[in-house]
Each structure stands twice: as C-alpha cells, then as structure tokens.
matplotlib code that plots the C-alpha trace (Angstrom):
import matplotlib.pyplot as plt

x = [47.3, 47.1, 49.7, 51.0, 51.3, 53.2, 55.6, 56.2, 56.9, 59.3, 61.0, 62.8, 65.1, 68.1, 67.2, 67.7, 71.4, 72.8, 76.2, 78.3, 82.0, 84.2, 86.7, 88.5, 88.4, 91.3, 91.8, 91.2, 88.5, 85.7, 84.2, 81.9, 79.7, 76.4, 74.4, 74.7, 71.5, 70.3, 67.4, 66.3, 64.1, 66.9, 69.7, 71.7, 73.8, 73.7, 76.3, 75.3, 78.1, 78.5, 81.4, 82.9, 85.5, 87.6, 90.1, 90.2, 89.5, 86.6, 87.1, 85.7, 85.5, 86.1, 85.5, 87.7, 87.7, 85.6, 86.0, 83.1, 83.4, 84.9, 83.3, 85.1, 83.4, 85.0, 83.2, 85.8, 83.6, 80.8, 80.5, 82.5, 80.9, 81.5, 82.2, 82.7, 85.6, 84.9, 81.6, 79.1, 78.6, 76.7, 75.3, 75.2, 74.9, 76.7, 75.4, 76.7, 74.9, 75.5, 72.8, 74.3, 77.6, 79.1, 82.3, 83.1, 86.9, 86.7, 85.5, 87.8, 87.0, 89.3, 88.8, 90.6, 90.2, 90.8, 91.0, 87.7, 89.2, 92.4, 91.5, 94.9, 95.0, 95.2, 95.0, 94.5, 92.8, 92.0, 89.8, 89.5, 86.9, 88.6, 86.1, 82.4, 81.0, 77.5, 75.7, 73.1, 70.4]
y = [87.4, 90.8, 92.2, 94.5, 91.7, 89.6, 92.5, 92.9, 89.1, 88.8, 92.2, 94.1, 92.7, 94.1, 91.9, 88.8, 89.3, 85.9, 84.6, 84.6, 83.9, 83.7, 80.9, 80.8, 82.5, 82.0, 80.9, 77.2, 77.1, 79.1, 78.2, 80.3, 79.6, 81.0, 80.3, 78.5, 77.6, 75.3, 72.9, 72.8, 69.7, 67.5, 69.3, 69.7, 72.5, 73.1, 74.8, 75.8, 76.3, 77.7, 76.3, 76.4, 74.2, 76.3, 73.5, 71.6, 68.3, 66.9, 67.1, 65.8, 68.0, 65.8, 67.2, 66.1, 66.9, 69.8, 71.4, 73.5, 74.9, 71.9, 69.2, 67.4, 65.8, 63.6, 64.0, 62.1, 59.0, 60.9, 61.0, 63.8, 66.6, 66.0, 69.0, 68.8, 70.7, 74.4, 74.1, 76.8, 77.9, 75.2, 75.0, 72.1, 71.5, 69.7, 69.1, 68.0, 67.1, 70.5, 72.6, 76.1, 78.0, 79.3, 80.8, 81.5, 81.5, 77.8, 76.7, 74.9, 73.1, 70.8, 70.2, 68.1, 68.7, 65.4, 64.5, 62.7, 60.0, 59.1, 60.3, 62.0, 64.9, 68.3, 70.5, 70.3, 73.3, 74.2, 77.2, 78.7, 81.3, 83.8, 86.5, 87.1, 90.6, 90.9, 94.2, 94.9, 97.5]
z = [-0.2, -1.7, -4.2, -1.4, 1.1, -1.5, -2.2, 1.5, 1.8, -1.2, -0.8, -3.4, -6.1, -4.2, -1.2, -3.4, -4.0, -2.9, -2.0, -5.2, -5.0, -8.1, -7.5, -10.8, -14.2, -16.5, -20.1, -19.2, -16.5, -15.0, -11.6, -9.5, -6.4, -7.3, -4.2, -0.8, 1.0, 3.8, 3.8, 7.4, 6.8, 5.5, 7.3, 4.1, 2.9, -0.9, -3.0, -6.5, -9.0, -12.5, -14.5, -18.0, -19.6, -21.9, -22.8, -26.0, -24.2, -22.2, -18.4, -15.2, -12.1, -9.1, -5.6, -2.8, 0.8, 2.0, 5.4, 6.7, 10.2, 12.2, 10.0, 7.2, 4.2, 1.6, -1.7, -3.7, -3.9, -5.7, -9.5, -11.1, -13.1, -16.8, -19.1, -22.8, -24.4, -25.1, -23.1, -22.4, -18.8, -17.0, -13.5, -11.0, -7.2, -4.5, -1.0, 2.4, 5.7, 7.4, 8.9, 8.7, 8.4, 11.7, 10.3, 6.7, 7.2, 8.1, 4.7, 2.3, -0.9, -2.8, -6.5, -9.2, -12.9, -14.7, -18.3, -19.0, -21.2, -19.4, -15.9, -15.7, -13.3, -15.1, -12.1, -8.3, -6.7, -3.1, -2.3, 1.1, 1.8, 4.1, 4.7, 4.7, 5.2, 6.7, 6.3, 9.0, 8.7]

ax = plt.figure().add_subplot(projection="3d")
ax.plot(x, y, z, "-o")
ax.set_aspect("equal")
plt.show()
C-alpha cells in the first residue's frame, strides 16, 4: 500500500473524532465515555471510560443495570472498578453482548460509587443519553 493509499484509507485526523460524552465532573468525581465501538466478530459493544476519584477515600465504581435500545443488561455481578483516593485520570472498559446501537435516546447506565473499605453507598447515579446528532456529508 502506498503512502497515498494509506492516507485515503485512514482519513484525516478530524475523521477520528469519536463519541465522547462527559457524564460527571464535580469536586468529587469525574466520569466520561471516551469511545463506544462494536466488535462484529464477538457481537459485543464496548464502552471506554475515563474516570477520576477526587475524594479523600478509596472507592469502587459498581455498574448496575444498563438499558440499550430494548435490551437490559445487569452488570452488578461484575467486579467493580477500584480507584484510590485523589487518583489520576484512569481509563477502563465495559462491554455487553449487543451488536450495534439503534437509538441513542434508549441508553441508560446505572452506577454506584461505594466506599472501597466498607462497601457503603456514597452515591447512586443514572445517566440517560437523550440525543445523538449525526452529521452527513
């Protein structure tokens, strides 16, 4: 493949702007969806997150029920994401058996932030993605 063919294949940097949705950014907690992609071979939908614990105690991020289109997934049985107190921004992924997204406004994610030592609930959050704009050329 020539350099020109490769450039045509990968496109410009502006073509690589992915799905990024800031879910929360306050004095205690930062959570952002950095990317959503589908693996056609495994029929899995991956959510990549960036997060930061700004509290003075260690926490666990426990995902609960997710609703994507008309499918419901219970992620509460999965191991939580551990974050040390005053952590740096850290990335992680979660996936569900879902091949693609039909409607953005039917996506809901439940999250609990738990004290890592006592497992006491600090916060319960529910995020619903209401709108997705697609730009066609």
